[in-house]
C-alpha beads as a LAMMPS data file, in Angstrom:
LAMMPS data file: protein, C-alpha beads

171 atoms
170 bonds

1 atom types
1 bond types

-500.0 500.0 xlo xhi
-500.0 500.0 ylo yhi
-500.0 500.0 zlo zhi

Masses

1 110.0

Atoms # bond

1 1 1 0.000 0.000 0.000
2 1 1 1.312 3.424 -0.935
3 1 1 1.041 6.132 1.694
4 1 1 -1.075 9.110 0.617
5 1 1 -2.681 7.112 -2.214
6 1 1 -6.125 8.676 -2.440
7 1 1 -8.943 6.536 -3.713
8 1 1 -9.429 6.905 -7.464
9 1 1 -12.213 9.202 -8.609
10 1 1 -13.985 6.376 -10.418
11 1 1 -14.496 4.362 -7.223
12 1 1 -16.965 6.969 -5.984
13 1 1 -19.110 6.542 -9.108
14 1 1 -20.131 3.063 -7.939
15 1 1 -23.612 2.507 -6.538
16 1 1 -23.696 2.589 -2.729
17 1 1 -24.162 -1.187 -2.567
18 1 1 -20.808 -1.638 -4.290
19 1 1 -19.000 1.252 -2.616
20 1 1 -19.977 0.264 0.955
21 1 1 -18.115 -3.101 0.998
22 1 1 -15.276 -1.622 -1.083
23 1 1 -14.608 0.918 1.687
24 1 1 -13.967 -1.766 4.338
25 1 1 -10.215 -1.535 5.023
26 1 1 -9.766 1.787 3.229
27 1 1 -8.350 4.617 5.331
28 1 1 -10.459 7.488 6.611
29 1 1 -8.044 10.412 6.877
30 1 1 -8.527 13.592 8.869
31 1 1 -6.140 16.497 9.267
32 1 1 -6.504 18.345 12.576
33 1 1 -3.978 21.142 12.953
34 1 1 -0.602 19.646 12.007
35 1 1 -1.708 16.075 12.752
36 1 1 -3.010 13.618 10.171
37 1 1 -5.036 10.691 11.504
38 1 1 -5.466 7.633 9.256
39 1 1 -7.821 4.887 10.452
40 1 1 -9.051 1.805 8.565
41 1 1 -12.796 1.777 7.985
42 1 1 -14.365 -1.233 9.713
43 1 1 -18.104 -0.706 9.263
44 1 1 -20.314 0.902 6.619
45 1 1 -23.981 1.016 5.591
46 1 1 -25.418 1.607 2.126
47 1 1 -28.316 3.981 1.440
48 1 1 -29.676 3.507 -2.054
49 1 1 -31.646 6.455 -3.339
50 1 1 -35.296 7.363 -3.650
51 1 1 -36.596 3.769 -3.595
52 1 1 -34.845 3.041 -0.262
53 1 1 -37.217 4.148 2.504
54 1 1 -34.282 4.465 4.943
55 1 1 -32.463 6.909 2.655
56 1 1 -32.721 10.659 3.253
57 1 1 -33.506 11.080 -0.458
58 1 1 -36.587 8.847 -0.260
59 1 1 -38.955 11.812 -0.027
60 1 1 -37.103 13.906 -2.588
61 1 1 -34.479 16.608 -2.669
62 1 1 -34.278 19.012 0.278
63 1 1 -31.701 21.558 1.440
64 1 1 -30.459 18.963 3.965
65 1 1 -29.910 16.113 1.486
66 1 1 -29.079 18.129 -1.654
67 1 1 -25.420 17.062 -1.437
68 1 1 -26.546 13.461 -2.083
69 1 1 -27.543 14.528 -5.607
70 1 1 -23.999 15.643 -6.442
71 1 1 -21.476 13.328 -8.137
72 1 1 -19.965 10.648 -5.901
73 1 1 -16.960 11.614 -3.799
74 1 1 -18.459 14.355 -1.635
75 1 1 -18.906 14.259 2.154
76 1 1 -22.498 14.291 3.363
77 1 1 -22.654 15.137 7.061
78 1 1 -25.905 15.510 8.920
79 1 1 -26.984 15.988 12.498
80 1 1 -28.731 12.933 13.967
81 1 1 -31.090 13.269 16.960
82 1 1 -29.812 16.832 17.366
83 1 1 -26.636 15.409 18.930
84 1 1 -24.374 13.433 16.586
85 1 1 -22.824 14.452 13.287
86 1 1 -22.819 11.435 10.974
87 1 1 -20.368 11.082 8.086
88 1 1 -21.311 9.690 4.690
89 1 1 -19.605 9.262 1.348
90 1 1 -21.827 10.283 -1.558
91 1 1 -21.864 7.475 -4.122
92 1 1 -22.960 6.987 -7.739
93 1 1 -23.426 9.700 -10.345
94 1 1 -24.882 13.176 -10.301
95 1 1 -28.616 13.084 -9.694
96 1 1 -28.444 9.578 -8.173
97 1 1 -28.846 10.239 -4.427
98 1 1 -26.934 7.373 -2.828
99 1 1 -24.511 7.412 0.085
100 1 1 -22.455 5.199 2.372
101 1 1 -22.551 5.867 6.109
102 1 1 -19.213 5.391 7.891
103 1 1 -20.313 3.492 11.018
104 1 1 -16.914 2.500 12.392
105 1 1 -13.145 2.757 12.088
106 1 1 -10.401 0.803 13.800
107 1 1 -10.829 1.229 17.549
108 1 1 -14.052 3.258 17.280
109 1 1 -17.503 1.733 16.863
110 1 1 -20.538 3.888 16.153
111 1 1 -20.935 6.690 13.606
112 1 1 -21.383 9.404 16.245
113 1 1 -18.246 8.279 18.067
114 1 1 -16.252 8.314 14.808
115 1 1 -17.134 11.924 14.033
116 1 1 -16.579 13.033 17.625
117 1 1 -13.143 11.387 17.823
118 1 1 -12.076 12.839 14.473
119 1 1 -13.612 16.274 15.114
120 1 1 -15.853 15.985 12.055
121 1 1 -18.400 18.783 12.277
122 1 1 -20.982 20.296 9.921
123 1 1 -18.410 22.688 8.484
124 1 1 -16.982 19.674 6.602
125 1 1 -20.319 18.934 4.893
126 1 1 -19.752 18.969 1.115
127 1 1 -15.989 18.501 1.532
128 1 1 -14.624 16.798 -1.597
129 1 1 -12.837 13.552 -0.649
130 1 1 -10.934 13.726 -3.935
131 1 1 -9.251 17.085 -3.262
132 1 1 -9.710 18.046 0.404
133 1 1 -6.741 18.669 2.677
134 1 1 -8.956 18.160 5.761
135 1 1 -10.922 14.962 5.065
136 1 1 -10.161 12.257 2.502
137 1 1 -9.987 8.519 1.849
138 1 1 -6.855 6.538 1.021
139 1 1 -6.291 3.073 -0.307
140 1 1 -5.907 0.241 2.161
141 1 1 -6.066 -3.526 2.101
142 1 1 -9.309 -5.249 1.198
143 1 1 -10.493 -6.888 4.408
144 1 1 -12.930 -9.760 4.888
145 1 1 -16.386 -8.618 5.949
146 1 1 -19.800 -9.905 6.823
147 1 1 -23.216 -8.387 6.173
148 1 1 -26.169 -7.715 8.462
149 1 1 -29.364 -5.684 8.274
150 1 1 -28.873 -1.956 8.803
151 1 1 -29.594 -0.622 12.268
152 1 1 -31.341 2.474 13.606
153 1 1 -33.769 2.772 10.683
154 1 1 -37.080 2.035 12.394
155 1 1 -38.998 4.442 10.156
156 1 1 -38.076 2.467 7.008
157 1 1 -40.261 -0.235 5.510
158 1 1 -39.850 -3.746 6.910
159 1 1 -38.381 -4.830 3.580
160 1 1 -35.738 -2.086 3.673
161 1 1 -34.969 -2.775 7.337
162 1 1 -34.236 -6.410 6.427
163 1 1 -31.786 -5.587 3.620
164 1 1 -28.259 -6.877 4.320
165 1 1 -26.731 -3.501 3.557
166 1 1 -24.513 -3.134 6.638
167 1 1 -20.919 -4.270 6.122
168 1 1 -18.643 -5.182 9.057
169 1 1 -14.981 -6.111 9.058
170 1 1 -14.544 -9.683 10.318
171 1 1 -11.361 -9.180 12.287

Bonds

1 1 1 2
2 1 2 3
3 1 3 4
4 1 4 5
5 1 5 6
6 1 6 7
7 1 7 8
8 1 8 9
9 1 9 10
10 1 10 11
11 1 11 12
12 1 12 13
13 1 13 14
14 1 14 15
15 1 15 16
16 1 16 17
17 1 17 18
18 1 18 19
19 1 19 20
20 1 20 21
21 1 21 22
22 1 22 23
23 1 23 24
24 1 24 25
25 1 25 26
26 1 26 27
27 1 27 28
28 1 28 29
29 1 29 30
30 1 30 31
31 1 31 32
32 1 32 33
33 1 33 34
34 1 34 35
35 1 35 36
36 1 36 37
37 1 37 38
38 1 38 39
39 1 39 40
40 1 40 41
41 1 41 42
42 1 42 43
43 1 43 44
44 1 44 45
45 1 45 46
46 1 46 47
47 1 47 48
48 1 48 49
49 1 49 50
50 1 50 51
51 1 51 52
52 1 52 53
53 1 53 54
54 1 54 55
55 1 55 56
56 1 56 57
57 1 57 58
58 1 58 59
59 1 59 60
60 1 60 61
61 1 61 62
62 1 62 63
63 1 63 64
64 1 64 65
65 1 65 66
66 1 66 67
67 1 67 68
68 1 68 69
69 1 69 70
70 1 70 71
71 1 71 72
72 1 72 73
73 1 73 74
74 1 74 75
75 1 75 76
76 1 76 77
77 1 77 78
78 1 78 79
79 1 79 80
80 1 80 81
81 1 81 82
82 1 82 83
83 1 83 84
84 1 84 85
85 1 85 86
86 1 86 87
87 1 87 88
88 1 88 89
89 1 89 90
90 1 90 91
91 1 91 92
92 1 92 93
93 1 93 94
94 1 94 95
95 1 95 96
96 1 96 97
97 1 97 98
98 1 98 99
99 1 99 100
100 1 100 101
101 1 101 102
102 1 102 103
103 1 103 104
104 1 104 105
105 1 105 106
106 1 106 107
107 1 107 108
108 1 108 109
109 1 109 110
110 1 110 111
111 1 111 112
112 1 112 113
113 1 113 114
114 1 114 115
115 1 115 116
116 1 116 117
117 1 117 118
118 1 118 119
119 1 119 120
120 1 120 121
121 1 121 122
122 1 122 123
123 1 123 124
124 1 124 125
125 1 125 126
126 1 126 127
127 1 127 128
128 1 128 129
129 1 129 130
130 1 130 131
131 1 131 132
132 1 132 133
133 1 133 134
134 1 134 135
135 1 135 136
136 1 136 137
137 1 137 138
138 1 138 139
139 1 139 140
140 1 140 141
141 1 141 142
142 1 142 143
143 1 143 144
144 1 144 145
145 1 145 146
146 1 146 147
147 1 147 148
148 1 148 149
149 1 149 150
150 1 150 151
151 1 151 152
152 1 152 153
153 1 153 154
154 1 154 155
155 1 155 156
156 1 156 157
157 1 157 158
158 1 158 159
159 1 159 160
160 1 160 161
161 1 161 162
162 1 162 163
163 1 163 164
164 1 164 165
165 1 165 166
166 1 166 167
167 1 167 168
168 1 168 169
169 1 169 170
170 1 170 171
């Protein structure tokens, strides 16, 4: 693995269901002051556009979710329960509102804990992973993973709640 090898632009053009498992083992990188933190991603969840009742885009485009309609490779950060900032990677092409939630990194489980530990706040919403000096993704080893239903999506349809769209590193 080459240090500072950002993920290729084309990888972000994948649908969320392909990007989410691809990101397991990739490095989430955050620059805070003069320090760069690089942590392997260990857990992701896919959100698959307007037909996915758990996806923020299910009810259409709003000021909150508008970033999901941009080309893949942009950070989508939103406030959950008025407490936690949650970090997503916009996937697919422009006008295809899909995203991958970063649920865990090495040593940190839970999307709210990840953003708190890495000081990821709303000011990083719309940050471009392809060019940002503050928040980006780097290549890392492909790691074995397992799938489970997504969690914390009680308002989604039973069918969407049962989808095996949560990806967890096996080690």
